[in-house]
N, C-alpha and C positions, 0 to 999 in steps of 0.2 A: 370637752371645753375645746376651744379653738386654741391653734398653735400659740396665737399672741397672748393669750390669757394665761396659758400654762407658765410665761417665764412671770407673768405680772404676780400672780395667785400664787403662792407654792401649793402643790399637792398634797393633798392624804385632810385639805378643808374640804371637810361634804356640803357643808350647809353653805360656805360661798359657790363653791358648785353648782351645788342647787340652785343657788338663787340666781346666780350668772345663766342658767339652762334656761329657769320658769322667765327672764327677761328676757332671752334671745327668742324664744318660743312666741312671747307675747308681742314683739318686734314684728318678727314671721307674720302674726296672723297681724295685724293692724295693716301693715300693708299690702299683705294679700286684698283683703277689706276696699283699700284702697283702687289698689289695680281692676277690681272688677269693679268699682261703682265708677270709673272712670271708662271704662269698656262699656259699662249700661250705659252712660251717658252718651256717650260715642254713638251708641247702636239707636236709642233714641234722637237723637240728631240725625243721623242719617238716614233714617224712613221717614223723618218729619219733611227733610230735604227730596227726599225720592215722592216724596206725595204731593211737595208743592211740585214740581218740575212735573209729574204728571199732571196734573191741575192745568198749568202753562200751558204745557205741549197741545190738551184739548181745549183749549182757551184759542191759541195761536191756529188752529185746524180749523177751529170753526169762520175766523177772521175772513175776509175778501185779500187773496192776494194777487195787488195789483202789478209787480214786477212779472206777472206771468204774461199780461197786455202786452210788455216792453219784446218778449222773450219770443213774440209770435216769429213761428218758422215761416218760410213760403214755398 
C-alpha cells in the first residue's frame, strides 16, 4: 500500500489493503491499455501520412517542371 494510504487506513485491515491493491492494479492496467491504444492510433496515422506523402511525391515527379525552363544556365 502506498505511503499516503497508510496514513488514512489503519494497518492490519487486510481486506481494505487487498481492495486498494486490486483497485491500483486495475487502474494501472486500464492506463496501460489507453497508452497502447494511443500509440497504435499514432502509428496508424503516421503510416497513412507517409503513404500519402509517397503518393504525392510520385505524382509530383511525373508532372512537368515549368521552373526548369526559367532556370536555364548559359
